[in-house]
C-alpha positions as CSV (number, residue, x, y, z in Angstrom):
1,M,189.4,-26.6,40.2
2,H,190.4,-25.4,36.8
3,L,190.6,-26.5,33.2
4,T,194.2,-26.4,32.1
5,N,194.0,-27.6,28.5
6,L,191.1,-27.8,26.1
7,H,190.9,-29.5,22.7
8,V,187.9,-28.8,20.5
9,A,187.5,-30.3,17.0
10,R,184.7,-30.1,14.3
11,F,182.4,-28.1,16.7
12,R,180.3,-25.6,14.7
13,N,182.9,-23.3,13.0
14,I,185.8,-24.6,15.0
15,V,187.8,-26.9,12.8
16,S,190.4,-27.6,15.5
17,A,191.5,-25.6,18.6
18,D,194.0,-26.3,21.4
19,L,194.0,-23.8,24.2
20,T,196.2,-23.6,27.3
21,L,194.0,-21.8,29.9
22,A,195.0,-19.7,32.9
23,P,193.5,-20.5,36.3
24,G,192.2,-17.0,36.5
25,I,190.5,-14.9,33.8
26,N,190.6,-15.9,30.2
27,L,189.2,-13.5,27.6
28,L,188.1,-14.6,24.1
29,V,188.1,-11.5,22.0
30,G,186.7,-11.2,18.5
31,E,183.8,-10.2,16.3
32,N,180.3,-11.7,16.4
33,G,180.3,-15.1,14.7
34,A,184.0,-15.7,15.2
35,G,183.5,-18.8,17.3
36,K,183.8,-17.4,20.8
37,T,180.4,-18.6,22.0
38,A,181.0,-22.0,20.3
39,L,184.0,-22.6,22.6
40,L,181.9,-21.8,25.7
41,E,179.2,-24.2,24.3
42,A,181.8,-26.9,23.9
43,I,183.0,-26.5,27.5
44,F,179.4,-26.6,28.7
45,M,178.8,-29.8,26.8
46,L,181.9,-31.4,28.3
47,S,180.5,-30.8,31.7
48,R,176.7,-31.2,31.2
49,G,176.6,-33.5,28.1
50,R,174.5,-31.1,26.1
51,S,174.6,-27.6,24.5
52,F,173.1,-24.6,26.1
53,R,171.9,-23.5,22.6
54,S,170.6,-26.6,20.8
55,S,169.5,-30.1,21.6
56,Q,170.2,-31.3,18.1
57,T,173.7,-32.8,17.8
58,N,173.7,-32.4,14.0
59,L,173.6,-28.6,14.4
60,L,176.8,-28.8,16.5
61,V,178.8,-31.2,14.3
62,Q,180.7,-29.2,11.7
63,R,179.1,-29.4,8.3
64,G,180.7,-32.0,6.1
65,T,182.1,-34.0,9.0
66,E,180.8,-37.0,10.9
67,D,181.5,-36.1,14.6
68,L,182.8,-33.6,17.1
69,V,185.3,-34.0,19.9
70,V,185.8,-32.0,23.1
71,R,188.5,-33.0,25.5
72,G,189.8,-31.1,28.6
73,N,192.3,-31.6,31.4
74,V,190.8,-30.8,34.8
75,V,193.0,-30.2,37.9
76,Q,191.6,-30.4,41.4
77,G,193.8,-30.5,44.5
78,G,196.8,-31.4,42.5
79,Q,195.1,-34.3,40.8
80,A,194.6,-34.2,37.0
81,Q,191.8,-36.0,35.1
82,V,191.0,-36.0,31.4
83,L,187.4,-35.6,30.4
84,A,186.4,-36.3,26.8
85,R,183.2,-36.4,24.7
86,Q,182.7,-37.5,21.2
87,K,179.3,-36.9,19.6
88,S,178.1,-38.0,16.2
89,A,175.4,-36.6,14.0
90,T,174.2,-40.1,13.1
91,G,176.3,-42.7,15.0
92,P,177.0,-43.5,18.7
93,N,178.3,-41.0,21.2
94,Y,181.1,-41.6,23.7
95,A,181.9,-40.1,27.1
96,R,185.2,-41.0,28.8
97,I,187.1,-40.0,31.9
98,D,190.8,-40.9,31.8
99,G,190.2,-43.1,28.8
100,E,187.4,-45.2,30.4
101,N,183.8,-45.1,29.2
102,V,181.5,-43.5,31.8
103,S,177.7,-44.0,31.7
104,L,176.9,-41.7,34.6
105,Q,176.7,-38.2,33.1
106,S,176.6,-36.6,36.5
107,K,180.2,-37.6,37.1
108,F,181.3,-35.1,34.5
109,A,179.3,-32.3,36.1
110,E,180.8,-33.3,39.5
111,L,184.4,-33.1,38.2
112,L,183.8,-29.9,36.2
113,P,181.3,-27.7,38.1
114,L,180.4,-24.6,36.2
115,Q,178.0,-21.7,36.1
116,T,177.1,-19.6,33.1
117,L,176.4,-16.0,32.5
118,L,174.9,-16.0,29.0
119,P,173.1,-13.1,27.2
120,G,169.8,-14.5,28.4
121,V,170.9,-14.6,32.1
122,S,168.3,-12.0,32.9
123,D,165.7,-14.8,32.3
124,L,166.7,-16.1,35.8
125,V,164.9,-13.0,37.1
126,L,162.3,-12.3,34.4
127,D,161.2,-15.8,33.3
128,G,159.0,-18.4,34.9
129,P,159.8,-20.7,37.9
130,G,161.3,-23.5,35.9
131,I,164.6,-21.8,35.3
132,R,165.0,-20.9,39.0
133,R,164.2,-24.5,40.0
134,E,167.0,-25.6,37.7
135,F,169.3,-23.0,39.3
136,M,168.5,-24.3,42.8
137,D,168.9,-27.9,41.7
138,W,172.3,-27.4,40.2
139,G,173.4,-25.6,43.3
140,L,172.3,-28.4,45.5
141,F,173.8,-31.0,43.2
142,H,177.2,-29.6,44.0
143,V,176.8,-28.9,47.8
144,E,174.5,-31.8,49.0
145,Q,175.6,-35.3,48.1
146,R,172.2,-36.8,48.8
147,Y,170.3,-34.4,46.6
148,L,170.6,-36.2,43.3
149,S,169.3,-39.5,44.8
150,A,166.4,-37.8,46.4
151,A,165.5,-35.9,43.2
152,R,165.6,-39.2,41.2
153,R,163.3,-40.9,43.8
154,Y,160.9,-37.9,43.7
155,R,160.7,-37.9,39.9
156,R,160.1,-41.7,39.9
157,A,157.3,-41.4,42.5
158,L,155.7,-38.6,40.5
159,S,155.6,-40.7,37.3
160,Q,154.3,-43.8,39.1
161,R,151.7,-41.8,40.9
162,A,150.4,-40.3,37.7
163,A,149.9,-43.8,36.3
164,W,148.1,-44.9,39.5
165,L,145.8,-41.9,39.5
166,K,144.8,-42.6,35.9
167,T,144.1,-46.3,36.5
168,S,142.6,-46.3,40.0
169,P,139.4,-44.3,39.9
170,G,137.4,-44.1,43.1
171,Q,140.3,-45.0,45.4
172,P,140.6,-42.9,48.5
173,F,143.7,-40.9,49.5
174,Q,144.7,-43.5,52.1
175,S,145.1,-46.1,49.3
176,D,147.6,-44.0,47.4
177,P,150.7,-46.2,47.3
178,W,153.1,-43.4,46.2
179,V,152.3,-40.7,48.8
180,G,154.9,-42.0,51.2
181,A,157.7,-41.9,48.6
182,L,156.6,-38.4,47.5
183,V,156.6,-37.1,51.0
184,D,159.9,-38.7,52.0
185,A,161.9,-37.4,49.0
186,G,159.9,-34.2,48.6
187,V,160.4,-33.0,52.1
188,S,164.1,-33.6,51.9
189,I,164.3,-31.6,48.7
190,A,162.2,-28.8,50.1
191,Q,164.3,-28.5,53.3
192,W,167.6,-28.5,51.3
193,R,166.3,-25.9,48.9
194,E,165.0,-23.7,51.7
195,A,168.4,-23.8,53.5
196,F,170.3,-23.2,50.2
197,V,168.1,-20.2,49.3
198,A,168.5,-18.7,52.8
199,Q,172.3,-19.0,52.6
200,L,172.2,-17.5,49.1
201,N,170.1,-14.6,50.3
202,G,172.7,-13.5,52.8
203,I,175.5,-13.7,50.3
204,L,173.5,-12.0,47.5
205,K,173.1,-8.8,49.7
206,E,176.9,-8.7,50.1
207,T,177.5,-9.4,46.3
208,L,175.1,-6.6,45.3
209,G,176.9,-4.3,47.7
210,A,180.2,-5.2,46.2
211,L,178.8,-4.5,42.7
212,D,177.8,-1.0,44.0
213,S,174.2,-1.7,43.3
214,S,171.4,0.2,44.9
215,L,169.0,-2.7,44.5
216,V,167.5,-4.0,47.8
217,C,166.7,-7.6,47.1
218,D,165.5,-10.6,49.1
219,L,165.2,-14.3,48.2
220,A,162.7,-16.8,49.6
221,Y,161.9,-20.4,48.8
222,A,158.3,-20.9,47.7
223,G,157.6,-24.6,48.1
224,G,154.7,-25.1,45.8
225,Q,152.2,-25.4,48.7
226,F,154.0,-28.6,49.8
227,G,155.6,-27.5,53.1
228,V,158.9,-28.5,54.6
229,S,157.7,-31.1,57.1
230,E,156.1,-34.5,56.6
231,D,152.9,-33.4,58.4
232,Q,152.6,-30.4,56.2
233,A,153.2,-32.3,53.0
234,L,150.7,-35.1,53.9
235,A,148.0,-32.6,54.7
236,S,148.7,-30.6,51.6
237,L,148.6,-33.7,49.3
238,E,145.4,-34.9,50.9
239,A,143.7,-31.4,50.5
240,V,144.3,-31.5,46.7
241,F,143.8,-35.2,46.2
242,E,140.6,-34.9,44.3
243,K,142.1,-32.3,42.0
244,D,145.1,-34.6,41.4
245,R,142.8,-37.5,40.5
246,R,140.8,-35.3,38.2
247,F,143.9,-34.2,36.2
248,G,145.9,-37.4,36.6
249,T,149.0,-35.6,37.9
250,T,150.4,-34.2,41.2
251,Q,149.5,-30.6,41.4
252,I,151.7,-29.5,44.3
253,G,155.2,-30.2,45.4
254,P,158.9,-29.4,44.7
255,H,158.3,-29.8,41.0
256,R,156.1,-26.7,41.2
257,A,158.3,-24.7,43.6
258,D,160.0,-21.4,42.9
259,M,162.8,-19.2,44.3
260,E,161.1,-15.8,44.8
261,I,163.2,-12.8,44.0
262,R,161.8,-9.6,45.4
263,V,163.0,-6.0,45.2
264,E,161.7,-3.9,48.1
265,G,159.0,-6.4,48.7
266,V,157.8,-6.6,45.1
267,A,158.4,-9.4,42.6
268,A,161.6,-8.3,40.8
269,K,160.3,-9.1,37.3
270,N,157.6,-6.5,37.8
271,V,159.8,-3.6,38.8
272,V,163.4,-4.0,37.4
273,S,164.7,-3.0,34.0
274,R,166.4,-5.5,31.7
275,G,169.8,-4.1,32.7
276,Q,169.0,-4.3,36.4
277,A,167.7,-7.9,35.8
278,K,171.0,-8.8,34.3
279,L,172.9,-7.3,37.1
280,L,170.7,-9.1,39.7
281,A,171.0,-12.4,37.8
282,S,174.8,-12.0,37.6
283,A,175.0,-11.3,41.3
284,L,173.0,-14.5,41.9
285,V,175.4,-16.6,39.8
286,L,178.4,-15.1,41.7
287,S,176.6,-15.7,45.0
288,Y,176.0,-19.3,44.0
289,A,179.8,-19.7,43.3
290,T,180.5,-18.3,46.8
291,V,178.1,-20.9,48.4
292,L,179.9,-23.7,46.5
293,I,183.3,-22.4,47.7
294,Q,182.1,-22.1,51.3
295,K,180.4,-25.5,51.4
296,T,182.9,-27.6,49.5
297,G,186.1,-25.6,49.1
298,R,185.8,-26.0,45.3
299,R,185.7,-23.1,42.9
300,P,183.4,-23.5,39.9
301,L,184.4,-22.6,36.3
302,L,182.4,-19.5,35.2
303,L,181.5,-19.2,31.5
304,L,180.5,-15.7,30.6
305,D,179.2,-14.8,27.1
306,D,179.4,-11.1,26.0
307,L,181.0,-10.0,29.2
308,G,179.9,-6.5,30.3
309,A,177.0,-6.2,27.9
310,E,174.0,-4.2,29.3
311,L,176.1,-3.0,32.3
312,D,177.3,0.6,32.6
313,Q,181.0,1.3,33.1
314,E,180.7,1.7,36.9
315,H,178.9,-1.6,37.4
316,R,181.1,-3.3,34.8
317,A,184.2,-2.4,36.8
318,G,182.7,-3.6,40.0
319,F,181.6,-6.9,38.4
320,F,185.1,-7.4,37.0
321,A,186.7,-6.7,40.4
322,Q,184.3,-9.2,42.0
323,L,185.3,-11.9,39.5
324,R,188.9,-11.3,40.1
325,G,188.5,-11.4,43.9
326,M,186.6,-14.8,43.9
327,G,189.5,-16.7,42.6
328,C,187.4,-18.8,40.2
329,Q,188.6,-19.7,36.7
330,V,186.7,-17.5,34.2
331,I,186.3,-18.0,30.5
332,A,184.6,-15.0,29.0
333,T,183.8,-13.7,25.5
334,T,183.8,-10.1,24.4
335,T,183.8,-7.9,21.3
336,E,185.5,-5.1,23.2
337,A,189.2,-4.3,23.8
338,P,190.3,-5.9,27.1
339,A,191.6,-2.5,28.5
340,H,188.2,-0.9,28.0
341,L,186.4,-3.9,29.5
342,A,188.5,-4.1,32.6
343,G,188.6,-0.4,33.3
344,S,190.7,0.7,36.2
345,V,191.0,-2.9,37.4
346,G,193.8,-3.5,34.9
347,I,194.6,-6.3,32.4
348,E,198.1,-7.2,33.2
349,D,197.2,-10.7,34.5
350,L,194.5,-11.6,32.0
351,Q,195.0,-14.4,29.5
352,V,193.7,-13.1,26.1
353,F,192.9,-15.1,23.0
354,H,192.0,-13.4,19.7
355,V,189.3,-15.3,17.8
356,E,188.7,-15.2,14.1
357,Q,186.8,-17.6,11.9
358,G,187.0,-20.4,14.5
359,R,190.8,-19.9,15.1
360,F,192.2,-19.0,18.5
361,T,195.5,-17.1,18.9
362,Q,196.9,-16.3,22.3
363,Q,197.9,-12.7,22.7
């Protein structure tokens, strides 16, 4: 899968941009504030329906205009489709595929799978479990067709159970009408996540080796005390039922789970530097892309902001070589000269765009 053409209009400081993108590595080169990250943000919004920097549309729509437009041609297996979004600061929003209105936002993410390496990517290692749950969920969304349905059923059961807990004082655990739905969907989610993390763990070791990293890292799924079988889940929910009733919410389950990242047996966030955390998180994203390729044959689009920052020259060259070898389409921003960024890997087959004041010029 790759994005062949991209049109962005009235998005932050981009008045209008039309780019023909290469299926390999595309570099956006320019000073800070030139509009490089805004372009990545627009592509992210095309796939996910939102920005990775702001939830307020009025901050995305260019000042003095009424709406923004992002449109891209996506090619997969020789078939081309046109994805388009129009967002207004005050009026209605539109999402279309091949000119037809589409209400299911997940369809865009399915047609344009992507992963991001943003300046805050180290948060995947250093931050709380929420960001790692989202990482697992997006991975499974693309490799397990039943995952989205199970996740929706689980969230619905959580919400309905919270209402029941608050309005049914004194009822025993056996009377809980939502336990069955929680267990059914939750166990499936837990099993899929555990399998996904196990596969990711093996690939991560290879990726770190390819990046010439000395980090010895292991991943494990921590299921929020829920278990990965129906018997385990039922027993766990019954054990904390009084606490659930007291707080009016479900205290354990996949919504409290985590993907543990350990370096030599210790939680990574307690022992790695910020540079090591970025390298480790970057390796995780590349490993996720490898899982997607192995499971589905599809190569995700990788969006990289400030490529090479916080990595030394040796690790930067290894990372660049790994990107090239994966065969994914890459759209990356940098303030550095391409030759310095790529090192000995070479720049002869890179597509380079110079960015200045929201204007993009192919080099």
